[in-house]
N, C-alpha and C positions, 0 to 999 in steps of 0.2 A: 505494499500498499503507499510507505516513503516514497519508492521509486515512481508511484503513482501523482504524489506532489512534486517531484521535481520535472515532470512531463507537463503539471499541468500550469509550473512557473515559465515554462517554453511556450507554450501556446497564448499566455498570459503577455507576451511579449508582446505579440501581434493584436489583441487588445489595447493594450497601454497605446503603441501609434496609430489605431484609428480612429481612438477619443483625443489624445493629443495634439493632432492633426486638426482638427474639429476648433479646437479652440487658441491653438498657438498663433494664427493670424491676425486675430483678432485686435490683440496690440500692437499689431506691428503695422496694424495700416496706415498709419500716418508718414510713418519710414519709406515705407513702400511708394505709396501715391506721390512723395516727393522726388524720390530714387529715377522711378520707369517716367515719368510724367503723365503717368494715366487721367483717364475722366473717373470722375464721379459712379458713371454706369459701369466701366469697366472694372474699379473696383470692388461693385458691389458683385460683380461675375467671378472677380478672382475667389472670394469669399463661397460663393455658392456654386461653384463649379463641381467644389470635390464634394458636397451634399450632394447634386444632382447623379454625379456619377455612382456615387455611395449608393443611393437608394435606386438608380435605375438597373443595378446588376446583382443585388444579393439575393436574387431567387436565380440566378444563371449561378453565381458561386457558389452554391447550395448544394444543386444539382450536380454541379462537375465534380464537388467533393465526395457523392454518392457511387458516381458512375467512374471516375476515375482514381481515387485513391485520397482521402480526405490531408493525410500527409505532402501529398505531390502537390496538391492544390497552392495548399497553407503555403508552403514553398515558394513558390511560382509567385502567389499573391507577395508573398517580400521580396522576392526578387525585384519585382517592376515598381514597388513601392517604392523600394531604394532606389531604382534608377530615374523613377519619375520624380524623386526628392529630389536628385541630384541636378534634375533637369530645372525643377522650379528655383533651387538655389545658383542658377549659372544666368536664368531667362534676363533678356536685352528688353523685352519690352514687353507688354499687357496682351497681346496674343500667344505670345508664348510660354507666360504663366497661365493663363485662364485653362490652355490646353494642356501642360502639365499640374494643374492641379485637376484638371479632371480625369485624366489618366491616374493619376495616384487616388483620388475617391474610386474607380474600377479596382484599381491594385485592392483597396481596402474593403471591397464587395469579396472580393475572393477568400480574402482571410477571415473574416469575422464571422461568417457559419460555419468555419471549421471549427472554429472554436467552442461554438456551444456544443456541437455536435459531439466533437472530442470529449468535453466535459460528463455528456451523457452518455459518452460508452466506457472511457474511465472508471467512472463511479457510478455506478449500477445502481451499488443501494441506498437509501433514502438518506440516510444518513450523513453518508460520506459526502454525497452529491448535493446536500444542502451547505456541506463547508465549502465545498469549494466555488460553490455559487455566492459562498459569501466573500470570497478572494474573487471573484470575477467583480464583483460590486465592488469590493476597495478596489480595484484597477480602474476601474470608471473613475474613481473619485480622484485617487492618482492621476490619472492622467487629465481630467479637468483642471486639479489645481497647478502639476506641472507644466501644461501648455500655458497657459497662460502667464507664468510665473516666467518660463524661460521667454515667450514670445516678449514680455515688458524688458525681459533680463539684455537678449542677446540685442535687441532694438536700443537698447540707452548704451554701450557699447562703443568707446571713441577709440580704440586702442585702431583702428582703420573703417575705410568709408564702409559706407554699404552694409554694417554689420546685421540685417536685419538678415540676409542670406544664411547666416548659419542657424535660423529658425528650422529650416529645410535640410541643410548639410547635417546637422545634429543626427537625423533619423541614420546616418550610414551605419556608424559604431554598432546602433542598437540595430538594423536589418543581418548585419555580418554577424552578431553576435547570437540573433535568432534561429538565422538560417545554420549555421555550425552546430549549434545544439541542437537543433529539431531532428538534422539529418543523425544525430550522435541519439538521441533518447528517445524520438516519439516512434512508436510501429503503425504500421502504414494500416487501414482500416477501410473498407468502401463495401457497396453493395453488393451481390453474387449475381447482378443482372448483364445480363448480356446485348442491350441495347444501346444502340448507337446513340449518338449527342444530336438532341432535336434544336439546329442553329437555326431553322426557319421559324420555330416558335420563341428562340431566343431574340430576332429580329423584331420581331412582332411584340413580346413582351417589353425589349425595353424601348422600342419607341414609343409606346404607349406611357409606360415611364417616364422615360426623358421628357414627351410632352408636357406630360402632366406636372412635375416637379418644376420644370425651366418654367412653363405659366405660371403656377404657385408662388415662386419663388420671385419671378419677376412683379407678379402682384403685391409684393410686398414693399418695392421700390416703386411702382407708377400705379397701383392699383388695380381695379377689376377691368381692364381696359377693354373693345371689343375685340382688340387681336389676341388679346390673353384668355377671354372668354370662348372666342371659337375655338382655339387651342384646347381647351379642355375638355369641351364638346369632343372633338375629331380624338382626343386621346382617350376618351371614354367608350367612344367608338370602338376603334380599336381594341381596347382590354376586354370589352365585350366579345369582339371577334374572337379574339385570344382565349377566351374562358372555352368558347362554344367549338374552337377547334382540338383545343385541350382534351375534351368530353368526346368528342368524336375520333381522338388516336386513342385512348385508351377502351371503350370499347373497341374499338380492330387491335388492339395490342400491337399499335405502332409504338416508335421511340415518341416519350412524350417530356415535358419541362416540368411541371405539376403533376401530381398524385393527386386528386380530388379527396383519397379517404382520409387524408390529414383531417378536413372538415368532420369527419365522424368520431374523432374524438371529441368530449364535452369539454374537457380540460382545457383543449387547445384552443377552444372559440372562446371559450371564456377569456382565457390567456389573452387571447388573440383583442378581445374587446377592451379589456382590463389597462393592456397598455397603450392600447390606443388612446384612449383618454386620460393617460396616465402622464402620458408624452405630450396632447394637446395642451394640458396643463404645465408640463415642468417647461418647455421650450418657450412658451410663451410667457409663463412666469421670468424666466431671466430675461428675455426680449424686455419687456415691459419695465422690469427692475432696474436695468440700466439705464435705461430712458428718465425714468421716473428718478435716481439718485442725479446722475449727471447734469440732466435738463430743470427738472424741476427742482430738486435739493442744492442742486450750484454744487456739486460734490466734486473734487478733482478726480480726473481717470487713477491717481494713485490711492485715494482713499478708497474709493470704487471697488479696485481690486483688492485692496486689504481687506474689506469686508467680504468678498468671495471666496478668499481662502479660510475665513471663518467658517462659512457654508460648507465648504470643500471637506472642511478638517472635519463636521459632524456627520458628512454622508460619510468619512470612512469611518471613524469610531463606531457609527450605524453598525455599519456592513458587517463589523467583526463581532458584536455582542448579536445582532439580530440571530446570529445562526443559533444560538444557545434559547433565545426567546422560540423561536418558530419552531427548534425540535422539541423543546417543551410545551406548546400551547398552541402549535399548528397554524390554522388560517385565524383565529383567533388573533393572534401576535399582530399580521399584518391587519386586521381589523380597527383595532387600538392602536397599529402606528398609523392609518389614513384617518383615521379621528385626531390624532396628534397634530397632523398637518393641519386638518383644517380648523385647530383651534387657533395655532399658530398663525395661516393667514387671517383671523380675525384679528388677531393682538395687532398683525402689520396693520392693518387697515386701521384700528383704533390709534398706534404707535406714531406709523412714519411720518412726521413733520419735519419741519426746518429745526423746532426747539427741542427735538430729542438729542436728547447723550449719545453719542458716538458709539458707545460702549454698550446700549441699550439695544442699538442696532444690529452691532455686532452680536449681543446673545441672540435678537429672534430669528437672523439668519442662520447662526448655530445650529440653532432648535430645528429650523427648516431642516437644516442637511438631513439631522436626523432623523427625521419623521423619513426625508425623501431615502436616505441610504439604508433602513430599516424594509423597504416595501421592492427595490428594483430589483435585486437577485433573485426574489421568489417569485418578480414576474413570469420568469422565463423557466423557472422550474416546473412554474405551473402548468404554463402551455405544452411544455415538450415531456412532461412525466407520463411515463408508462409509452409514450412512443416507439414503436420499430424499429431497428437500426436500419432498414430499408428506408424508411422517412427520415431520420432524421436529418438529413443536410438539406432536405427538399424543405423541412419543419424550419428550422433554422433562418433558410431565407425567406420563408414568410413573414414569418414573426419579425425579423428586423427589418423588413419592409416596410411594414404596418408603422414600424416604430417609427421610422424615419417619416414616412409618408403624415403619419399626427402631427409628427414636430414640424414639419414646415404648415400644414394645414393651421396648426397652433399660433405661428406668429403671425399669418397669415390674417385669420378670422378675429383672432382676437388683440391682435395688435390694432384692427382694422376700430374697432368697438373702443380701444384707448384712446383713438386720434379723434373717432367720434365726439367724443366725451370733452377732450382736449379744446376743441374750437379752433379758429385760426390765430387768435390772439392773447394765448395762454398766461393767467395767472399762478402763485402759486396751489392757490386752492382749487384750479383747474385740474391741475397735474395731479392732486389730492382723490379728486374726484374720479378722472380718468381712471387712477390704478385702482380706487376701490370697485369702480366695476367691473372692469376687468379680472381682478379676484375674483370677486361672487362669483363669474363664469368659472375660473380654475375651481374652487368650490364647488358647483356644482357637474365638475369634471368629476372631481374625487369619489363624490357621492355616487356618480354612475360605476367608478370602478371598486368601491366597498358594495352595490349591488352583484357585480360579477363574483368576484370574491367569496359571498356568501354563498354564494351556489357552487361552489368548488366543493366538489367531493371530498368529503373527510379523507377518505383514502391517497388522495394526491399529495398533500400535507399533512401527513399521519403524526401525531404527538410519541413522542420516543416515551416504551413502555419500562416501569420506574422496577 
């Protein structure tokens, strides 16, 4: 079993890179903007390109792992992530950086489903798997904090010009270490199927997801223009065609990309509902919090970043201790955790004011991080529990795709509510009203998550027998 934990550390390197590179660029945007003379629109898509590539190819990455080997696809993802990181680090213009970030996102989509799949196969017993998923949650917390810290640190270095390039080049030693130990430690696992890969399915699905995520991401900047509405509609039609095409292929026993037997698992459906509403809440919350702190409360980026570190610390701490609570109390621990987040959000509505002491803000965000860290690891555990190894990669890809699409929807939809209440010439009270309205919607999302968790069968998160 100890040997399996060494393997867990290796695959969590991949998860660390995936999360870190979502956040590492945010603090570096002003430095990059000045260095490569990009327009505001180009800067927006330097950030978004990674998420678009990531969300569009997660299902493909999961299926590739099932068919050709999870270790093999994990390593291919690591290698291309390193190459695209080098391309990002030496980019001379916005177009090159956007393209490299897109490839980086696709590479992350090759790695990420393998992480969840291999955790499920390495730790088939509930207790050990729960502990492993706790470390998965800790890795997400570390990646979030480390990404923002390194982004700010490297961008502020004055020892040479364009130090922002280090935010991408730092991935090289991490990737090399991960590939070396992956080849040495990991065992190969895949399904026994002899089917070929569904290339046509990949093209159709990726086109539909790419169009939808592009339109949603662009709507964050320009709103729902006619072009974006049409693109969403066309993407929806493409995705409906994809679903029909896949069902036909399954009936005819031809190669497919998604096995819809996934959705016959009650806990998988409940896990998808829970993670979707949770990430609609979580990513929109981070988005509006940054706007509220810096534009509304007039905090410096440094102070806002310090508070986020407190939040991430709470996340990591909770990921460690939540393991014991989940094993002891089962899903009741999750219900209590969700109720705790709701309570903290109500406190934030009451106390997030210009006159609020800085340390009270830090405390409330630390406690919010504690609540979030107690929930996230178990959501994947719910969705993938009891899944056959044949469907594991497929399930991981679908789960991660719903998570990423939900995050984008949350930013766009709840961000729009925030801006609506803000008005055109906002005062500090308008910022508080807008924040409160957005957080109330976040709370409603958590109520839906709680309803899904309540319906999860008791045997999915069983209590440890004394």
